[in-house]
C-alpha positions as CSV (number, residue, x, y, z in Angstrom):
1,M,0.0,-0.1,0.2
2,R,1.3,3.9,-0.6
3,I,0.6,6.2,2.3
4,A,0.7,9.9,1.2
5,R,-0.2,13.1,2.4
6,W,-1.5,15.8,-0.1
7,Q,-2.6,19.4,-0.4
8,R,-5.6,20.4,-1.7
9,R,-6.4,23.2,-4.1
10,D,-8.1,25.2,-1.1
11,G,-4.7,24.4,0.9
12,T,-6.3,21.6,3.0
13,I,-3.3,19.1,3.9
14,E,-4.7,15.5,4.0
15,A,-3.6,12.1,4.4
16,G,-4.4,8.5,3.4
17,F,-3.7,6.2,0.8
18,I,-2.7,6.1,-2.9
19,H,-5.1,4.0,-4.9
20,D,-6.0,3.5,-8.4
21,G,-4.8,6.9,-9.6
22,H,-6.7,8.6,-6.4
23,A,-5.9,9.9,-3.1
24,A,-8.2,8.3,-0.4
25,P,-8.3,10.6,2.6
26,L,-8.5,9.1,6.1
27,P,-11.7,9.5,7.9
28,E,-12.7,12.5,10.0
29,G,-9.7,14.1,8.5
30,R,-7.2,12.0,10.7
31,P,-3.5,12.5,10.2
32,V,-0.9,10.0,9.0
33,D,0.3,9.6,12.3
34,V,-2.5,7.6,13.6
35,L,-1.3,4.5,10.9
36,I,2.2,5.0,12.1
37,Q,1.0,4.7,15.8
38,A,-1.3,1.6,14.9
39,G,1.4,-0.5,13.4
40,L,1.8,-1.9,10.1
41,P,-0.6,-5.1,10.7
42,T,-3.6,-2.9,11.8
43,T,-2.6,-0.3,8.9
44,L,-3.0,-2.8,6.2
45,A,-6.1,-4.3,7.5
46,F,-7.9,-0.7,7.8
47,G,-6.1,0.2,4.4
48,R,-8.1,-2.9,2.8
49,D,-11.4,-2.0,4.2
50,L,-11.1,1.7,3.0
51,L,-10.4,1.2,-0.2
52,E,-12.4,-2.0,-1.1
53,E,-15.4,-1.2,0.9
54,G,-15.3,2.6,2.0
55,D,-17.3,5.4,0.5
56,R,-15.4,6.7,-2.9
57,S,-17.0,9.9,-3.2
58,D,-14.1,12.1,-1.6
59,W,-11.4,10.1,-3.3
60,R,-9.7,13.1,-5.2
61,P,-7.5,12.2,-8.7
62,L,-4.0,12.2,-8.0
63,D,-3.5,15.1,-10.8
64,T,-5.9,17.4,-8.5
65,V,-3.5,17.2,-5.5
66,R,-0.3,18.5,-4.5
67,L,1.6,15.7,-2.9
68,V,3.7,17.0,0.2
69,P,6.3,14.8,2.5
70,P,4.4,11.9,3.6
71,L,4.8,12.2,7.4
72,V,6.4,14.8,9.6
73,P,9.0,12.9,11.3
74,R,9.9,12.7,14.6
75,S,13.5,12.9,14.1
76,V,15.8,11.8,11.1
77,R,18.7,10.0,11.2
78,D,21.2,9.6,8.0
79,F,23.6,7.2,7.7
80,V,26.5,6.4,5.5
81,T,26.4,2.9,4.3
82,F,27.5,2.5,0.9
83,E,31.4,1.9,0.3
84,E,31.6,2.8,-3.3
85,H,30.2,6.4,-2.1
86,V,32.3,6.4,0.6
87,E,35.6,5.9,-1.6
88,G,34.8,8.5,-3.7
89,M,34.1,10.9,-1.3
90,V,37.4,10.3,0.6
91,K,39.4,10.7,-2.5
92,G,38.2,14.2,-3.0
93,A,40.4,15.1,0.1
94,S,43.2,13.1,-0.9
95,P,43.6,11.2,-4.4
96,D,45.4,8.5,-2.5
97,A,43.1,8.3,0.6
98,T,41.3,5.1,1.6
99,V,38.0,4.5,3.5
100,S,39.0,4.3,7.3
101,D,39.1,1.2,9.3
102,E,36.5,3.2,11.8
103,W,33.9,3.2,9.0
104,Y,34.1,-0.6,8.9
105,E,33.4,-0.9,12.5
106,A,29.8,0.4,13.0
107,P,27.4,2.4,11.0
108,T,27.6,6.1,11.5
109,F,24.7,8.8,11.0
110,Y,24.0,12.2,11.8
111,F,20.9,13.8,12.9
112,T,19.4,16.5,10.2
113,N,16.4,18.9,10.5
114,P,12.7,17.4,10.4
115,H,11.4,20.8,9.6
116,T,12.9,21.7,6.3
117,L,11.4,18.5,4.3
118,I,10.0,19.4,0.8
119,G,7.8,17.1,-1.3
120,P,8.4,15.2,-4.3
121,T,7.7,17.9,-6.7
122,E,8.5,20.9,-4.9
123,P,11.4,23.3,-5.9
124,I,14.2,23.2,-3.6
125,V,15.6,26.7,-2.4
126,P,19.3,26.2,-1.5
127,P,21.4,28.7,0.6
128,R,24.0,30.7,-1.3
129,T,26.5,28.1,-2.3
130,S,28.9,27.6,-5.2
131,R,28.5,23.8,-5.0
132,L,25.1,22.3,-4.7
133,D,24.5,18.6,-4.9
134,F,21.8,16.0,-4.5
135,E,22.1,12.6,-2.9
136,L,20.1,9.5,-3.8
137,E,18.8,7.3,-0.8
138,V,16.1,5.5,0.3
139,A,14.7,5.9,3.7
140,V,12.5,3.7,6.3
141,V,9.8,5.2,8.3
142,I,9.5,3.2,11.8
143,G,6.3,2.1,13.1
144,A,4.9,0.8,16.4
145,T,4.6,-2.6,17.7
146,R,3.2,-4.0,21.0
147,E,6.3,-5.9,21.8
148,C,8.9,-3.0,21.7
149,D,9.6,0.5,22.9
150,G,12.3,1.0,20.2
151,R,15.3,0.7,23.0
152,H,18.3,-1.7,22.7
153,M,16.7,-3.8,19.9
154,S,18.0,-6.6,18.2
155,V,18.2,-6.8,14.6
156,E,15.2,-9.4,14.3
157,R,13.3,-7.0,16.6
158,A,14.3,-3.8,14.4
159,A,13.0,-5.7,11.6
160,D,9.7,-5.7,12.8
161,Q,9.6,-2.1,13.4
162,I,9.8,-1.2,9.5
163,F,6.6,0.7,8.7
164,G,7.6,1.2,5.2
165,Y,10.1,2.8,2.8
166,T,10.3,6.1,0.9
167,I,12.8,8.1,-1.7
168,F,15.0,10.4,0.7
169,N,17.1,13.1,-1.3
170,D,19.5,14.9,1.2
171,W,20.6,18.1,-0.8
172,S,24.0,19.3,0.1
173,A,25.9,22.6,0.0
174,R,29.4,20.9,-0.5
175,D,31.4,24.0,0.3
176,L,29.6,25.0,3.4
177,Q,29.8,21.5,4.2
178,A,33.5,21.0,3.7
179,R,34.2,23.9,6.0
180,E,31.5,22.8,8.6
181,M,33.7,19.5,8.8
182,K,37.0,20.9,9.4
183,V,35.5,21.7,12.8
184,N,35.1,17.5,13.6
185,L,31.4,18.3,14.2
186,G,28.5,18.2,11.8
187,P,27.6,18.8,9.1
188,C,24.9,21.6,10.1
189,K,24.2,24.4,7.3
190,G,25.6,22.2,4.6
191,K,22.5,20.1,5.0
192,D,19.6,21.2,6.8
193,F,18.3,23.6,4.6
194,G,16.5,21.0,2.4
195,T,15.5,17.1,2.2
196,T,13.2,15.6,-0.5
197,L,11.1,13.0,1.1
198,G,8.2,11.2,-0.8
199,P,6.4,10.8,-3.1
200,W,4.7,8.2,-0.4
201,I,5.4,5.6,2.2
202,V,5.2,2.2,0.5
203,T,4.4,-0.3,3.3
204,A,7.2,-2.8,4.2
205,D,4.9,-5.8,2.9
206,E,5.3,-4.7,-0.7
207,F,9.2,-5.4,0.0
208,S,9.3,-8.8,1.4
209,D,10.1,-10.8,-1.8
210,R,13.0,-8.3,-2.5
211,L,14.8,-9.6,0.4
212,T,18.0,-11.5,0.1
213,D,19.1,-14.2,2.1
214,D,21.4,-12.1,4.2
215,G,18.5,-9.4,4.8
216,F,19.4,-6.5,1.9
217,L,16.9,-5.3,-0.2
218,D,17.3,-6.3,-4.1
219,V,16.1,-3.0,-5.2
220,D,17.4,-0.6,-8.1
221,V,17.9,3.1,-7.7
222,A,18.9,5.8,-10.0
223,V,19.1,9.4,-10.3
224,E,19.1,11.7,-14.0
225,V,20.0,15.5,-14.2
226,N,18.0,17.5,-16.7
227,G,16.7,14.3,-18.4
228,V,20.1,12.7,-18.6
229,A,21.2,9.4,-16.7
230,F,23.8,10.0,-14.0
231,G,24.3,7.2,-11.9
232,S,22.6,4.1,-10.5
233,D,22.9,1.2,-7.8
234,N,21.2,-1.7,-5.6
235,L,20.1,-1.2,-2.2
236,S,21.7,-4.9,-1.7
237,R,25.1,-3.0,-2.0
238,M,24.4,-1.0,1.5
239,A,27.3,-2.2,3.9
240,W,24.4,-2.5,6.6
241,T,21.0,-3.9,6.4
242,F,18.3,-1.5,7.6
243,P,17.1,-3.8,10.7
244,E,21.0,-3.5,11.6
245,L,20.9,0.2,11.2
246,I,17.8,0.5,13.2
247,A,19.1,-1.7,15.9
248,Y,22.3,0.5,15.8
249,A,20.8,3.6,16.7
250,S,18.4,1.9,19.2
251,R,21.7,0.9,21.3
252,D,21.7,3.0,24.7
253,S,19.0,5.3,23.1
254,R,15.5,5.2,21.5
255,V,14.0,4.7,17.9
256,A,10.4,5.8,17.9
257,P,7.4,5.4,15.6
258,G,7.3,8.3,13.2
259,D,11.6,8.3,13.0
260,V,13.2,8.2,9.8
261,L,16.3,6.3,8.9
262,A,18.0,7.2,5.4
263,S,20.5,4.6,3.8
264,G,23.1,7.2,3.2
265,T,24.2,8.0,-0.8
266,S,24.0,5.2,-3.2
267,G,27.2,4.4,-5.0
268,Q,27.3,7.0,-8.2
269,G,24.6,9.0,-6.3
270,C,25.7,12.1,-5.9
271,L,28.1,15.0,-7.8
272,A,30.8,15.1,-5.4
273,E,31.5,11.2,-5.3
274,R,32.4,11.7,-9.1
275,W,34.3,15.0,-8.3
276,G,36.4,12.9,-5.8
277,R,37.3,10.2,-8.3
278,I,38.3,12.2,-11.4
279,G,39.9,15.2,-9.3
280,E,38.1,18.0,-11.0
281,I,34.7,19.8,-10.3
282,D,32.9,17.9,-13.5
283,P,30.0,17.7,-14.1
284,P,29.5,21.3,-12.6
285,P,27.2,21.9,-9.5
286,L,23.5,22.4,-9.5
287,K,22.3,25.6,-10.6
288,P,18.9,27.3,-10.6
289,G,16.6,25.7,-13.1
290,D,18.0,22.4,-12.8
291,T,16.3,19.5,-12.6
292,V,17.0,16.1,-10.6
293,R,14.8,12.8,-10.7
294,I,15.2,10.3,-8.6
295,A,13.6,6.7,-9.2
296,V,13.4,3.9,-7.0
297,D,12.1,0.6,-8.3
298,G,8.9,-0.5,-6.2
299,I,8.5,3.3,-4.7
300,G,8.3,5.7,-8.0
301,E,9.8,8.9,-7.9
302,T,10.7,12.0,-7.1
303,V,11.4,15.5,-9.6
304,N,12.7,18.6,-8.1
305,V,13.7,21.9,-9.6
306,V,16.2,23.9,-8.1
307,G,15.2,27.6,-7.5
308,E,17.1,30.8,-6.6
309,P,19.0,30.5,-3.6
310,R,17.8,32.7,-0.4
311,A,18.5,36.3,-0.2
312,S,21.3,37.1,1.9
313,Q,21.1,36.5,5.7
314,P,21.8,38.8,8.4
315,P,25.3,38.5,9.4
316,I,26.8,36.6,12.4
317,P,30.2,37.1,13.6
318,S,33.1,35.4,13.7
319,A,34.4,34.0,16.9
320,R,35.8,36.5,19.6
321,R,39.2,35.0,19.9
322,R,40.0,34.4,23.6
323,A,43.4,36.4,23.6
324,A,41.5,39.4,22.4
325,R,38.7,38.8,25.0
326,L,41.3,38.3,27.8
327,H,43.1,41.6,26.6
328,A,39.9,43.1,26.9
329,L,39.6,42.5,30.4
């Protein structure tokens, strides 16, 4: 099943199921959160009843609504799990660099901003950057189960927490990101201006026949820029499975219903990886008017156009150096 949120022409936001070219809203204007909190088995049963026996008078043709991010996450964790991507990125710092031993020891993630998500066809408005980039990713949405509170999970228990999958495009300002990473913390403003999520959540049951024997998803992903194919990969090339990522995130912590956990950029899934491999900025960074289309087998696609950058922001001063402050005293 496909679960989405959309905006009607009068501005009203609704949530429900996408079926047969229509958006079927939940009764009484209920939000998508009620499905996530109910858990996957309950949602599937409710969805079948609604789609097979419910009143279709309030169904809306899909081309008459605008899809928005399919949920408002409680938190967003973004991992880095594709070895090919990491190899290309480290070569951007040094042509002879190799992937660090620490990367192989455990999956690494950062938290990004759940308040700047954009929909599958919404323009991305970047900050002032000379190196705007996209990132081809897939994310899981966490659902509720009666048996688990989301803490200290085993891999097996974590698999039961997966409510569904969606496309995730972690837009990046690489020049801002590079400065931030030199401080050994971040990224922050190089990332948190916008992330595409959508076009909907495809429930986990639709991917049960895509699982390999060792728990990876055999799902093709691809990205094109301005109608030209750029890169492609398969989720089975992740270094960790999604349940392993969820279990790790839950260590000494909690993963809650409504959380989003992303795979990290696939191999050949961004411009910066290619820049690192060839040692030059080619193809060029994204510019206003460019279109990025991400397609994931079994989910669908997102198509975002790059907008004009935001206007200049109020200035923030540089740090007051300690020596200068001590001299002033």
